[in-house]
A tleap script that builds the chain and sets N, CA, C and O, in Angstrom:
source leaprc.protein.ff14SB
mol = sequence {
  NMET PHE PRO SER LEU PHE ARG PHE ALA THR
  LEU LEU PHE LEU VAL ALA THR PRO VAL ILE
  ALA GLY CYS SER PRO GLN GLU GLN TRP VAL
  ARG PRO SER GLU VAL PRO THR GLY PRO ALA
  CYS GLY PRO THR ASP GLU GLN GLY LYS ALA
  SER TYR TYR SER ASP ARG LEU ALA GLY HIE
  PRO THR ALA SER GLY ALA PRO TYR GLU PRO
  GLY ALA PHE THR ALA ALA HIE ARG THR LEU
  ARG LEU GLY THR LEU VAL GLU VAL VAL ARG
  LEU ASP SER GLY ALA ARG VAL ARG VAL LEU
  VAL ASN ASP ARG GLY PRO PHE LYS ALA GLY
  ARG VAL VAL ASP LEU SER SER MET ALA ALA
  ASP ALA LEU ASP MET LYS ARG GLU GLY ILE
  VAL ASP VAL CYS VAL ARG VAL CLEU
}
set mol.1.N position { 36.840 3.520 20.672 }
set mol.1.CA position { 36.823 2.216 20.046 }
set mol.1.C position { 35.458 1.556 20.161 }
set mol.1.O position { 34.970 0.990 19.182 }
set mol.2.N position { 34.836 1.612 21.318 }
set mol.2.CA position { 33.553 0.961 21.510 }
set mol.2.C position { 32.432 1.582 20.678 }
set mol.2.O position { 31.609 0.846 20.132 }
set mol.3.N position { 32.371 2.923 20.562 }
set mol.3.CA position { 31.302 3.481 19.729 }
set mol.3.C position { 31.375 3.012 18.287 }
set mol.3.O position { 30.338 2.745 17.680 }
set mol.4.N position { 32.580 2.904 17.717 }
set mol.4.CA position { 32.672 2.451 16.334 }
set mol.4.C position { 32.304 0.974 16.227 }
set mol.4.O position { 31.697 0.565 15.237 }
set mol.5.N position { 32.656 0.173 17.216 }
set mol.5.CA position { 32.269 -1.236 17.228 }
set mol.5.C position { 30.757 -1.368 17.329 }
set mol.5.O position { 30.159 -2.219 16.671 }
set mol.6.N position { 30.141 -0.532 18.148 }
set mol.6.CA position { 28.686 -0.536 18.275 }
set mol.6.C position { 28.016 -0.163 16.953 }
set mol.6.O position { 27.037 -0.792 16.550 }
set mol.7.N position { 28.547 0.863 16.279 }
set mol.7.CA position { 28.002 1.257 14.974 }
set mol.7.C position { 28.137 0.134 13.966 }
set mol.7.O position { 27.212 -0.114 13.192 }
set mol.8.N position { 29.281 -0.554 13.960 }
set mol.8.CA position { 29.499 -1.668 13.045 }
set mol.8.C position { 28.499 -2.795 13.317 }
set mol.8.O position { 27.917 -3.348 12.383 }
set mol.9.N position { 28.303 -3.133 14.585 }
set mol.9.CA position { 27.367 -4.205 14.942 }
set mol.9.C position { 25.945 -3.832 14.543 }
set mol.9.O position { 25.194 -4.680 14.060 }
set mol.10.N position { 25.572 -2.583 14.740 }
set mol.10.CA position { 24.241 -2.116 14.346 }
set mol.10.C position { 24.057 -2.197 12.846 }
set mol.10.O position { 23.024 -2.663 12.366 }
set mol.11.N position { 25.045 -1.750 12.110 }
set mol.11.CA position { 24.986 -1.809 10.651 }
set mol.11.C position { 24.903 -3.248 10.171 }
set mol.11.O position { 24.121 -3.557 9.272 }
set mol.12.N position { 25.696 -4.126 10.756 }
set mol.12.CA position { 25.665 -5.541 10.394 }
set mol.12.C position { 24.285 -6.137 10.657 }
set mol.12.O position { 23.772 -6.901 9.840 }
set mol.13.N position { 23.693 -5.797 11.777 }
set mol.13.CA position { 22.353 -6.290 12.110 }
set mol.13.C position { 21.326 -5.817 11.085 }
set mol.13.O position { 20.493 -6.603 10.632 }
set mol.14.N position { 21.382 -4.535 10.716 }
set mol.14.CA position { 20.415 -3.980 9.774 }
set mol.14.C position { 20.570 -4.578 8.381 }
set mol.14.O position { 19.579 -4.743 7.670 }
set mol.15.N position { 21.773 -4.898 7.989 }
set mol.15.CA position { 22.012 -5.486 6.670 }
set mol.15.C position { 21.678 -6.969 6.666 }
set mol.15.O position { 21.107 -7.470 5.697 }
set mol.16.N position { 22.022 -7.675 7.731 }
set mol.16.CA position { 21.854 -9.127 7.759 }
set mol.16.C position { 20.429 -9.565 8.060 }
set mol.16.O position { 20.031 -10.646 7.627 }
set mol.17.N position { 19.653 -8.784 8.774 }
set mol.17.CA position { 18.315 -9.202 9.166 }
set mol.17.C position { 17.439 -9.569 7.977 }
set mol.17.O position { 16.832 -10.640 8.010 }
set mol.18.N position { 17.327 -8.740 6.909 }
set mol.18.CA position { 16.497 -9.156 5.782 }
set mol.18.C position { 17.006 -10.428 5.112 }
set mol.18.O position { 16.210 -11.227 4.618 }
set mol.19.N position { 18.313 -10.623 5.089 }
set mol.19.CA position { 18.876 -11.823 4.480 }
set mol.19.C position { 18.507 -13.046 5.303 }
set mol.19.O position { 18.113 -14.075 4.755 }
set mol.20.N position { 18.635 -12.932 6.623 }
set mol.20.CA position { 18.297 -14.046 7.503 }
set mol.20.C position { 16.805 -14.325 7.458 }
set mol.20.O position { 16.397 -15.486 7.447 }
set mol.21.N position { 15.985 -13.286 7.431 }
set mol.21.CA position { 14.532 -13.450 7.390 }
set mol.21.C position { 14.056 -14.014 6.061 }
set mol.21.O position { 12.935 -14.516 5.973 }
set mol.22.N position { 14.878 -13.942 5.037 }
set mol.22.CA position { 14.499 -14.523 3.758 }
set mol.22.C position { 14.229 -13.503 2.690 }
set mol.22.O position { 14.514 -13.751 1.518 }
set mol.23.N position { 13.685 -12.360 3.054 }
set mol.23.CA position { 13.427 -11.328 2.058 }
set mol.23.C position { 13.006 -10.047 2.752 }
set mol.23.O position { 12.611 -10.045 3.918 }
set mol.24.N position { 13.099 -8.977 2.018 }
set mol.24.CA position { 12.676 -7.691 2.553 }
set mol.24.C position { 11.187 -7.519 2.324 }
set mol.24.O position { 10.611 -8.263 1.531 }
set mol.25.N position { 10.530 -6.556 2.992 }
set mol.25.CA position { 9.095 -6.359 2.799 }
set mol.25.C position { 8.719 -6.106 1.344 }
set mol.25.O position { 7.617 -6.463 0.928 }
set mol.26.N position { 9.600 -5.504 0.567 }
set mol.26.CA position { 9.269 -5.223 -0.822 }
set mol.26.C position { 9.220 -6.494 -1.656 }
set mol.26.O position { 8.692 -6.469 -2.768 }
set mol.27.N position { 9.752 -7.603 -1.157 }
set mol.27.CA position { 9.790 -8.849 -1.914 }
set mol.27.C position { 8.708 -9.818 -1.462 }
set mol.27.O position { 8.811 -11.012 -1.741 }
set mol.28.N position { 7.679 -9.346 -0.777 }
set mol.28.CA position { 6.656 -10.219 -0.238 }
set mol.28.C position { 5.569 -10.573 -1.250 }
set mol.28.O position { 4.658 -11.329 -0.912 }
set mol.29.N position { 5.628 -10.067 -2.455 }
set mol.29.CA position { 4.591 -10.373 -3.427 }
set mol.29.C position { 5.226 -10.847 -4.712 }
set mol.29.O position { 6.400 -10.593 -4.980 }
set mol.30.N position { 4.421 -11.546 -5.509 }
set mol.30.CA position { 4.890 -12.126 -6.757 }
set mol.30.C position { 4.006 -11.632 -7.877 }
set mol.30.O position { 2.781 -11.677 -7.767 }
set mol.31.N position { 4.614 -11.154 -8.968 }
set mol.31.CA position { 3.833 -10.703 -10.124 }
set mol.31.C position { 3.128 -11.898 -10.753 }
set mol.31.O position { 3.668 -13.004 -10.733 }
set mol.32.N position { 1.915 -11.700 -11.320 }
set mol.32.CA position { 1.201 -12.808 -11.941 }
set mol.32.C position { 2.030 -13.536 -13.002 }
set mol.32.O position { 1.871 -14.744 -13.171 }
set mol.33.N position { 2.904 -12.835 -13.716 }
set mol.33.CA position { 3.714 -13.483 -14.745 }
set mol.33.C position { 4.768 -14.415 -14.149 }
set mol.33.O position { 5.325 -15.250 -14.862 }
set mol.34.N position { 5.049 -14.282 -12.844 }
set mol.34.CA position { 6.053 -15.108 -12.189 }
set mol.34.C position { 5.439 -16.223 -11.341 }
set mol.34.O position { 6.154 -16.912 -10.613 }
set mol.35.N position { 4.121 -16.403 -11.431 }
set mol.35.CA position { 3.429 -17.382 -10.605 }
set mol.35.C position { 3.760 -18.787 -11.092 }
set mol.35.O position { 3.638 -19.077 -12.282 }
set mol.36.N position { 4.175 -19.655 -10.183 }
set mol.36.CA position { 4.434 -21.024 -10.594 }
set mol.36.C position { 3.139 -21.708 -11.041 }
set mol.36.O position { 2.057 -21.397 -10.544 }
set mol.37.N position { 3.263 -22.629 -11.971 }
set mol.37.CA position { 2.078 -23.343 -12.434 }
set mol.37.C position { 1.693 -24.391 -11.403 }
set mol.37.O position { 2.514 -24.778 -10.571 }
set mol.38.N position { 0.477 -24.841 -11.451 }
set mol.38.CA position { -0.027 -25.848 -10.526 }
set mol.38.C position { -1.344 -25.397 -9.944 }
set mol.38.O position { -1.780 -24.270 -10.178 }
set mol.39.N position { -1.983 -26.274 -9.183 }
set mol.39.CA position { -3.284 -25.926 -8.618 }
set mol.39.C position { -3.178 -24.780 -7.626 }
set mol.39.O position { -2.225 -24.703 -6.850 }
set mol.40.N position { -4.153 -23.900 -7.656 }
set mol.40.CA position { -4.149 -22.746 -6.757 }
set mol.40.C position { -4.427 -23.166 -5.326 }
set mol.40.O position { -3.787 -22.674 -4.397 }
set mol.41.N position { -5.369 -24.066 -5.141 }
set mol.41.CA position { -5.743 -24.502 -3.795 }
set mol.41.C position { -5.544 -26.002 -3.642 }
set mol.41.O position { -6.020 -26.795 -4.454 }
set mol.42.N position { -4.839 -26.370 -2.594 }
set mol.42.CA position { -4.651 -27.773 -2.281 }
set mol.42.C position { -5.660 -28.228 -1.244 }
set mol.42.O position { -6.487 -27.432 -0.797 }
set mol.43.N position { -5.608 -29.485 -0.856 }
set mol.43.CA position { -6.588 -30.028 0.089 }
set mol.43.C position { -6.509 -29.411 1.485 }
set mol.43.O position { -7.504 -29.405 2.210 }
set mol.44.N position { -5.354 -28.897 1.868 }
set mol.44.CA position { -5.233 -28.302 3.207 }
set mol.44.C position { -5.361 -26.787 3.186 }
set mol.44.O position { -5.284 -26.146 4.234 }
set mol.45.N position { -5.557 -26.206 2.004 }
set mol.45.CA position { -5.687 -24.754 1.888 }
set mol.45.C position { -7.130 -24.325 2.131 }
set mol.45.O position { -8.065 -25.116 2.006 }
set mol.46.N position { -7.281 -23.073 2.475 }
set mol.46.CA position { -8.610 -22.503 2.737 }
set mol.46.C position { -8.998 -21.590 1.574 }
set mol.46.O position { -8.236 -20.708 1.179 }
set mol.47.N position { -10.195 -21.817 1.034 }
set mol.47.CA position { -10.665 -21.009 -0.094 }
set mol.47.C position { -11.863 -20.184 0.348 }
set mol.47.O position { -12.720 -20.660 1.092 }
set mol.48.N position { -11.911 -18.938 -0.122 }
set mol.48.CA position { -13.011 -18.053 0.205 }
set mol.48.C position { -12.748 -16.669 -0.350 }
set mol.48.O position { -12.032 -16.508 -1.338 }
set mol.49.N position { -13.326 -15.682 0.289 }
set mol.49.CA position { -13.196 -14.304 -0.182 }
set mol.49.C position { -12.258 -13.518 0.724 }
set mol.49.O position { -12.203 -13.729 1.936 }
set mol.50.N position { -11.517 -12.596 0.089 }
set mol.50.CA position { -10.621 -11.708 0.837 }
set mol.50.C position { -11.118 -10.283 0.697 }
set mol.50.O position { -11.607 -9.880 -0.359 }
set mol.51.N position { -10.990 -9.533 1.764 }
set mol.51.CA position { -11.266 -8.099 1.750 }
set mol.51.C position { -10.017 -7.423 2.299 }
set mol.51.O position { -9.024 -8.088 2.591 }
set mol.52.N position { -10.065 -6.101 2.438 }
set mol.52.CA position { -8.884 -5.428 2.974 }
set mol.52.C position { -9.281 -4.310 3.920 }
set mol.52.O position { -10.389 -3.776 3.863 }
set mol.53.N position { -8.326 -3.967 4.806 }
set mol.53.CA position { -8.521 -2.924 5.806 }
set mol.53.C position { -8.513 -1.543 5.164 }
set mol.53.O position { -7.791 -1.294 4.199 }
set mol.54.N position { -9.309 -0.673 5.705 }
set mol.54.CA position { -9.286 0.727 5.296 }
set mol.54.C position { -8.039 1.404 5.860 }
set mol.54.O position { -7.595 1.089 6.964 }
set mol.55.N position { -7.488 2.325 5.100 }
set mol.55.CA position { -6.335 3.092 5.588 }
set mol.55.C position { -6.701 3.949 6.795 }
set mol.55.O position { -5.822 4.373 7.545 }
set mol.56.N position { -7.997 4.205 6.986 }
set mol.56.CA position { -8.427 5.011 8.140 }
set mol.56.C position { -8.157 4.316 9.464 }
set mol.56.O position { -8.166 4.957 10.515 }
set mol.57.N position { -7.914 2.999 9.423 }
set mol.57.CA position { -7.640 2.262 10.655 }
set mol.57.C position { -6.166 2.305 11.046 }
set mol.57.O position { -5.774 1.697 12.042 }
set mol.58.N position { -5.356 3.008 10.283 }
set mol.58.CA position { -3.922 3.087 10.571 }
set mol.58.C position { -3.690 3.531 12.009 }
set mol.58.O position { -4.282 4.501 12.481 }
set mol.59.N position { -2.821 2.805 12.692 }
set mol.59.CA position { -2.491 3.133 14.071 }
set mol.59.C position { -3.354 2.451 15.103 }
set mol.59.O position { -2.972 2.384 16.271 }
set mol.60.N position { -4.522 1.937 14.706 }
set mol.60.CA position { -5.371 1.227 15.661 }
set mol.60.C position { -4.713 -0.105 16.031 }
set mol.60.O position { -4.076 -0.734 15.186 }
set mol.61.N position { -4.862 -0.535 17.277 }
set mol.61.CA position { -4.210 -1.779 17.686 }
set mol.61.C position { -4.843 -3.018 17.035 }
set mol.61.O position { -6.058 -3.084 16.850 }
set mol.62.N position { -4.005 -3.983 16.699 }
set mol.62.CA position { -4.474 -5.272 16.187 }
set mol.62.C position { -4.517 -6.254 17.354 }
set mol.62.O position { -4.131 -5.908 18.471 }
set mol.63.N position { -4.980 -7.465 17.106 }
set mol.63.CA position { -5.064 -8.473 18.165 }
set mol.63.C position { -3.686 -8.820 18.728 }
set mol.63.O position { -3.575 -9.235 19.882 }
set mol.64.N position { -2.648 -8.653 17.930 }
set mol.64.CA position { -1.292 -8.948 18.400 }
set mol.64.C position { -0.748 -7.830 19.293 }
set mol.64.O position { 0.273 -8.005 19.957 }
set mol.65.N position { -1.425 -6.691 19.308 }
set mol.65.CA position { -0.964 -5.544 20.082 }
set mol.65.C position { -0.233 -4.517 19.234 }
set mol.65.O position { -0.081 -3.367 19.645 }
set mol.66.N position { 0.219 -4.921 18.059 }
set mol.66.CA position { 0.912 -3.994 17.160 }
set mol.66.C position { -0.110 -3.094 16.477 }
set mol.66.O position { -1.222 -3.539 16.193 }
set mol.67.N position { 0.238 -1.848 16.209 }
set mol.67.CA position { -0.694 -0.972 15.488 }
set mol.67.C position { -0.810 -1.400 14.028 }
set mol.67.O position { 0.150 -1.896 13.439 }
set mol.68.N position { -2.001 -1.202 13.450 }
set mol.68.CA position { -2.194 -1.523 12.041 }
set mol.68.C position { -1.378 -0.561 11.194 }
set mol.68.O position { -1.470 0.656 11.354 }
set mol.69.N position { -0.578 -1.117 10.292 }
set mol.69.CA position { 0.238 -0.328 9.378 }
set mol.69.C position { -0.187 -0.656 7.948 }
set mol.69.O position { 0.056 -1.772 7.489 }
set mol.70.N position { -0.812 0.277 7.232 }
set mol.70.CA position { -1.250 0.009 5.861 }
set mol.70.C position { -0.112 -0.405 4.939 }
set mol.70.O position { -0.347 -1.113 3.960 }
set mol.71.N position { 1.109 0.014 5.225 }
set mol.71.CA position { 2.251 -0.297 4.370 }
set mol.71.C position { 2.934 -1.610 4.697 }
set mol.71.O position { 3.953 -1.937 4.088 }
set mol.72.N position { 2.409 -2.364 5.634 }
set mol.72.CA position { 3.004 -3.656 5.998 }
set mol.72.C position { 2.236 -4.789 5.311 }
set mol.72.O position { 1.085 -4.617 4.911 }
set mol.73.N position { 2.875 -5.926 5.185 }
set mol.73.CA position { 2.223 -7.100 4.601 }
set mol.73.C position { 1.664 -7.946 5.745 }
set mol.73.O position { 2.299 -8.899 6.196 }
set mol.74.N position { 0.453 -7.579 6.211 }
set mol.74.CA position { -0.189 -8.257 7.333 }
set mol.74.C position { -1.617 -8.628 6.961 }
set mol.74.O position { -2.149 -8.193 5.940 }
set mol.75.N position { -2.228 -9.451 7.826 }
set mol.75.CA position { -3.585 -9.907 7.564 }
set mol.75.C position { -4.279 -10.276 8.863 }
set mol.75.O position { -3.652 -10.461 9.907 }
set mol.76.N position { -5.603 -10.375 8.758 }
set mol.76.CA position { -6.419 -10.857 9.866 }
set mol.76.C position { -7.039 -12.181 9.445 }
set mol.76.O position { -7.522 -12.326 8.322 }
set mol.77.N position { -7.022 -13.149 10.365 }
set mol.77.CA position { -7.635 -14.456 10.129 }
set mol.77.C position { -8.332 -14.865 11.418 }
set mol.77.O position { -7.874 -14.532 12.511 }
set mol.78.N position { -9.441 -15.590 11.289 }
set mol.78.CA position { -10.224 -15.947 12.475 }
set mol.78.C position { -9.517 -16.932 13.397 }
set mol.78.O position { -9.575 -16.779 14.617 }
set mol.79.N position { -8.847 -17.945 12.835 }
set mol.79.CA position { -8.377 -19.047 13.669 }
set mol.79.C position { -6.879 -19.301 13.653 }
set mol.79.O position { -6.363 -19.907 14.592 }
set mol.80.N position { -6.161 -18.866 12.630 }
set mol.80.CA position { -4.730 -19.141 12.584 }
set mol.80.C position { -4.005 -18.423 13.718 }
set mol.80.O position { -4.390 -17.327 14.123 }
set mol.81.N position { -2.958 -19.057 14.218 }
set mol.81.CA position { -2.175 -18.477 15.307 }
set mol.81.C position { -1.557 -17.147 14.864 }
set mol.81.O position { -1.049 -17.033 13.749 }
set mol.82.N position { -1.605 -16.157 15.736 }
set mol.82.CA position { -0.970 -14.878 15.437 }
set mol.82.C position { 0.518 -15.122 15.211 }
set mol.82.O position { 1.156 -15.851 15.970 }
set mol.83.N position { 1.063 -14.511 14.169 }
set mol.83.CA position { 2.451 -14.716 13.815 }
set mol.83.C position { 2.646 -15.747 12.714 }
set mol.83.O position { 3.776 -15.992 12.293 }
set mol.84.N position { 1.553 -16.358 12.237 }
set mol.84.CA position { 1.632 -17.345 11.158 }
set mol.84.C position { 1.864 -16.639 9.829 }
set mol.84.O position { 1.215 -15.636 9.533 }
set mol.85.N position { 2.784 -17.158 9.033 }
set mol.85.CA position { 3.037 -16.636 7.697 }
set mol.85.C position { 2.179 -17.425 6.712 }
set mol.85.O position { 2.227 -18.655 6.687 }
set mol.86.N position { 1.394 -16.716 5.899 }
set mol.86.CA position { 0.528 -17.372 4.922 }
set mol.86.C position { 0.741 -16.764 3.543 }
set mol.86.O position { 1.177 -15.620 3.411 }
set mol.87.N position { 0.427 -17.546 2.524 }
set mol.87.CA position { 0.431 -17.054 1.154 }
set mol.87.C position { -1.016 -16.966 0.712 }
set mol.87.O position { -1.777 -17.923 0.848 }
set mol.88.N position { -1.388 -15.818 0.184 }
set mol.88.CA position { -2.747 -15.602 -0.318 }
set mol.88.C position { -2.651 -15.537 -1.837 }
set mol.88.O position { -1.908 -14.723 -2.386 }
set mol.89.N position { -3.408 -16.399 -2.512 }
set mol.89.CA position { -3.392 -16.481 -3.972 }
set mol.89.C position { -4.735 -15.998 -4.498 }
set mol.89.O position { -5.783 -16.524 -4.123 }
set mol.90.N position { -4.700 -15.000 -5.363 }
set mol.90.CA position { -5.925 -14.522 -6.008 }
set mol.90.C position { -6.275 -15.519 -7.107 }
set mol.90.O position { -5.469 -15.751 -8.008 }
set mol.91.N position { -7.463 -16.109 -7.043 }
set mol.91.CA position { -7.799 -17.214 -7.920 }
set mol.91.C position { -7.994 -16.816 -9.376 }
set mol.91.O position { -7.668 -17.605 -10.262 }
set mol.92.N position { -8.510 -15.627 -9.657 }
set mol.92.CA position { -8.759 -15.270 -11.061 }
set mol.92.C position { -7.509 -14.830 -11.806 }
set mol.92.O position { -7.447 -14.963 -13.028 }
set mol.93.N position { -6.507 -14.305 -11.096 }
set mol.93.CA position { -5.300 -13.828 -11.786 }
set mol.93.C position { -4.055 -14.626 -11.443 }
set mol.93.O position { -3.073 -14.588 -12.184 }
set mol.94.N position { -4.081 -15.346 -10.334 }
set mol.94.CA position { -2.899 -16.084 -9.908 }
set mol.94.C position { -1.901 -15.254 -9.124 }
set mol.94.O position { -0.864 -15.777 -8.717 }
set mol.95.N position { -2.180 -13.969 -8.897 }
set mol.95.CA position { -1.281 -13.116 -8.119 }
set mol.95.C position { -1.185 -13.664 -6.705 }
set mol.95.O position { -2.163 -14.170 -6.155 }
set mol.96.N position { 0.016 -13.556 -6.116 }
set mol.96.CA position { 0.271 -14.097 -4.779 }
set mol.96.C position { 0.921 -13.050 -3.897 }
set mol.96.O position { 1.656 -12.183 -4.369 }
set mol.97.N position { 0.637 -13.146 -2.612 }
set mol.97.CA position { 1.288 -12.276 -1.636 }
set mol.97.C position { 1.475 -13.073 -0.356 }
set mol.97.O position { 0.625 -13.881 0.018 }
set mol.98.N position { 2.603 -12.834 0.313 }
set mol.98.CA position { 2.862 -13.462 1.610 }
set mol.98.C position { 2.620 -12.425 2.697 }
set mol.98.O position { 3.131 -11.306 2.638 }
set mol.99.N position { 1.832 -12.820 3.688 }
set mol.99.CA position { 1.477 -11.901 4.765 }
set mol.99.C position { 1.616 -12.593 6.117 }
set mol.99.O position { 1.583 -13.819 6.219 }
set mol.100.N position { 1.772 -11.776 7.140 }
set mol.100.CA position { 1.870 -12.259 8.507 }
set mol.100.C position { 0.530 -12.022 9.196 }
set mol.100.O position { 0.019 -10.902 9.186 }
set mol.101.N position { -0.038 -13.057 9.787 }
set mol.101.CA position { -1.306 -12.917 10.510 }
set mol.101.C position { -1.018 -12.235 11.842 }
set mol.101.O position { -0.286 -12.765 12.678 }
set mol.102.N position { -1.608 -11.041 12.032 }
set mol.102.CA position { -1.389 -10.316 13.289 }
set mol.102.C position { -2.690 -9.786 13.886 }
set mol.102.O position { -2.669 -9.006 14.838 }
set mol.103.N position { -3.840 -10.218 13.316 }
set mol.103.CA position { -5.121 -9.715 13.805 }
set mol.103.C position { -6.192 -10.793 13.636 }
set mol.103.O position { -5.972 -11.804 12.969 }
set mol.104.N position { -7.341 -10.564 14.243 }
set mol.104.CA position { -8.478 -11.466 14.136 }
set mol.104.C position { -9.530 -10.864 13.205 }
set mol.104.O position { -9.686 -9.645 13.138 }
set mol.105.N position { -10.238 -11.715 12.500 }
set mol.105.CA position { -11.253 -11.304 11.546 }
set mol.105.C position { -11.013 -12.065 10.268 }
set mol.105.O position { -10.120 -12.913 10.243 }
set mol.106.N position { -11.724 -11.829 9.244 }
set mol.106.CA position { -12.926 -11.001 9.132 }
set mol.106.C position { -14.126 -11.702 9.768 }
set mol.106.O position { -14.108 -12.914 9.981 }
set mol.107.N position { -15.138 -10.947 10.058 }
set mol.107.CA position { -16.288 -11.489 10.756 }
set mol.107.C position { -17.543 -11.510 9.898 }
set mol.107.O position { -18.651 -11.551 10.431 }
set mol.108.N position { -17.389 -11.484 8.576 }
set mol.108.CA position { -18.516 -11.626 7.648 }
set mol.108.C position { -18.463 -13.017 7.037 }
set mol.108.O position { -17.383 -13.515 6.719 }
set mol.109.N position { -19.605 -13.641 6.873 }
set mol.109.CA position { -19.678 -14.997 6.330 }
set mol.109.C position { -19.037 -15.076 4.945 }
set mol.109.O position { -19.232 -14.191 4.112 }
set mol.110.N position { -18.279 -16.131 4.708 }
set mol.110.CA position { -17.648 -16.358 3.416 }
set mol.110.C position { -16.288 -15.721 3.254 }
set mol.110.O position { -15.542 -16.092 2.348 }
set mol.111.N position { -15.942 -14.775 4.103 }
set mol.111.CA position { -14.628 -14.141 4.015 }
set mol.111.C position { -13.644 -14.913 4.889 }
set mol.111.O position { -13.942 -15.255 6.034 }
set mol.112.N position { -12.466 -15.178 4.326 }
set mol.112.CA position { -11.477 -15.960 5.051 }
set mol.112.C position { -10.289 -15.133 5.527 }
set mol.112.O position { -9.571 -15.550 6.436 }
set mol.113.N position { -10.074 -13.963 4.924 }
set mol.113.CA position { -8.915 -13.161 5.305 }
set mol.113.C position { -9.179 -11.690 4.999 }
set mol.113.O position { -9.809 -11.350 3.998 }
set mol.114.N position { -8.681 -10.825 5.885 }
set mol.114.CA position { -8.663 -9.374 5.677 }
set mol.114.C position { -7.209 -8.995 5.486 }
set mol.114.O position { -6.369 -9.327 6.322 }
set mol.115.N position { -6.898 -8.311 4.409 }
set mol.115.CA position { -5.518 -7.968 4.082 }
set mol.115.C position { -5.214 -6.506 4.370 }
set mol.115.O position { -6.110 -5.662 4.361 }
set mol.116.N position { -3.958 -6.218 4.623 }
set mol.116.CA position { -3.528 -4.826 4.758 }
set mol.116.C position { -3.622 -4.145 3.398 }
set mol.116.O position { -3.743 -4.808 2.368 }
set mol.117.N position { -3.566 -2.848 3.404 }
set mol.117.CA position { -3.654 -2.075 2.171 }
set mol.117.C position { -2.549 -2.445 1.186 }
set mol.117.O position { -2.805 -2.574 -0.011 }
set mol.118.N position { -1.326 -2.618 1.678 }
set mol.118.CA position { -0.192 -2.972 0.818 }
set mol.118.C position { -0.386 -4.357 0.193 }
set mol.118.O position { -0.092 -4.547 -0.987 }
set mol.119.N position { -0.874 -5.312 0.967 }
set mol.119.CA position { -1.118 -6.656 0.436 }
set mol.119.C position { -2.237 -6.619 -0.605 }
set mol.119.O position { -2.165 -7.323 -1.611 }
set mol.120.N position { -3.269 -5.804 -0.373 }
set mol.120.CA position { -4.352 -5.655 -1.351 }
set mol.120.C position { -3.831 -5.043 -2.645 }
set mol.120.O position { -4.260 -5.437 -3.730 }
set mol.121.N position { -2.918 -4.094 -2.547 }
set mol.121.CA position { -2.283 -3.521 -3.744 }
set mol.121.C position { -1.528 -4.594 -4.513 }
set mol.121.O position { -1.599 -4.652 -5.741 }
set mol.122.N position { -0.801 -5.448 -3.787 }
set mol.122.CA position { -0.021 -6.500 -4.441 }
set mol.122.C position { -0.920 -7.471 -5.197 }
set mol.122.O position { -0.512 -8.019 -6.221 }
set mol.123.N position { -2.134 -7.689 -4.708 }
set mol.123.CA position { -3.084 -8.576 -5.400 }
set mol.123.C position { -3.943 -7.817 -6.398 }
set mol.123.O position { -4.767 -8.419 -7.087 }
set mol.124.N position { -3.762 -6.502 -6.487 }
set mol.124.CA position { -4.527 -5.654 -7.401 }
set mol.124.C position { -6.031 -5.862 -7.213 }
set mol.124.O position { -6.769 -6.107 -8.167 }
set mol.125.N position { -6.459 -5.757 -5.950 }
set mol.125.CA position { -7.856 -6.042 -5.624 }
set mol.125.C position { -8.618 -4.835 -5.092 }
set mol.125.O position { -9.779 -4.970 -4.703 }
set mol.126.N position { -8.006 -3.679 -5.067 }
set mol.126.CA position { -8.663 -2.533 -4.453 }
set mol.126.C position { -9.884 -2.057 -5.233 }
set mol.126.O position { -10.843 -1.568 -4.635 }
set mol.127.N position { -9.866 -2.189 -6.533 }
set mol.127.CA position { -11.022 -1.754 -7.332 }
set mol.127.C position { -12.243 -2.621 -7.000 }
set mol.127.O position { -13.344 -2.107 -6.802 }
set mol.128.N position { -12.032 -3.940 -6.942 }
set mol.128.CA position { -13.135 -4.857 -6.644 }
set mol.128.C position { -13.515 -4.836 -5.170 }
set mol.128.O position { -14.696 -4.923 -4.836 }
set mol.129.N position { -12.530 -4.721 -4.287 }
set mol.129.CA position { -12.796 -4.692 -2.858 }
set mol.129.C position { -12.810 -6.063 -2.230 }
set mol.129.O position { -12.245 -6.261 -1.155 }
set mol.130.N position { -13.447 -7.009 -2.885 }
set mol.130.CA position { -13.535 -8.388 -2.374 }
set mol.130.C position { -13.242 -9.311 -3.545 }
set mol.130.O position { -13.838 -9.170 -4.613 }
set mol.131.N position { -12.318 -10.265 -3.350 }
set mol.131.CA position { -11.953 -11.201 -4.418 }
set mol.131.C position { -11.875 -12.621 -3.855 }
set mol.131.O position { -11.735 -12.816 -2.647 }
set mol.132.N position { -11.967 -13.602 -4.747 }
set mol.132.CA position { -11.824 -15.005 -4.360 }
set mol.132.C position { -10.340 -15.342 -4.216 }
set mol.132.O position { -9.530 -15.024 -5.087 }
set mol.133.N position { -10.004 -15.983 -3.114 }
set mol.133.CA position { -8.605 -16.311 -2.829 }
set mol.133.C position { -8.482 -17.706 -2.245 }
set mol.133.O position { -9.461 -18.342 -1.851 }
set mol.134.N position { -7.250 -18.147 -2.209 }
set mol.134.CA position { -6.856 -19.369 -1.516 }
set mol.134.C position { -5.803 -18.963 -0.492 }
set mol.134.O position { -4.882 -18.216 -0.821 }
set mol.135.N position { -5.925 -19.441 0.742 }
set mol.135.CA position { -4.988 -19.112 1.809 }
set mol.135.C position { -4.207 -20.372 2.163 }
set mol.135.O position { -4.789 -21.396 2.519 }
set mol.136.N position { -2.882 -20.285 2.060 }
set mol.136.CA position { -2.003 -21.422 2.308 }
set mol.136.C position { -1.013 -21.064 3.407 }
set mol.136.O position { -0.296 -20.067 3.316 }
set mol.137.N position { -0.984 -21.893 4.447 }
set mol.137.CA position { -0.028 -21.680 5.540 }
set mol.137.C position { 1.359 -22.095 5.066 }
set mol.137.O position { 1.535 -23.167 4.487 }
set mol.138.N position { 2.343 -21.230 5.320 }
set mol.138.CA position { 3.734 -21.526 4.901 }
set mol.138.C position { 4.546 -22.080 6.050 }
set mol.138.O position { 5.728 -22.383 5.881 }
savepdb mol mol.pdb
quit
């Protein structure tokens, strides 16, 4: 009886967690055609350039202690608290992605955020490498 109850509780946890968290990792980005209208950057938002991590850094530890995962929606920011959820808006296309700050950086002048490979794909910025963005704390 207990093993089946344990399996049920585990299954319930796995199904309910994305619902409680708000969305699954695949739902962390918004297509440009679905972008709400309005100003890209508000007075409390940070504007600058975004770059992204190389896939070669996969597995290396981040400032949070978690290994860098190219397939996760994560980012590095110089000052925001680790664990902060932010929305990054690409200014020329309006594409948006939500990422979790789990590392420190970037350390080049003018850059405000370093994105994971998956987040860079969502913003369609890999060809350019560096794009103008707005960073909004959620």
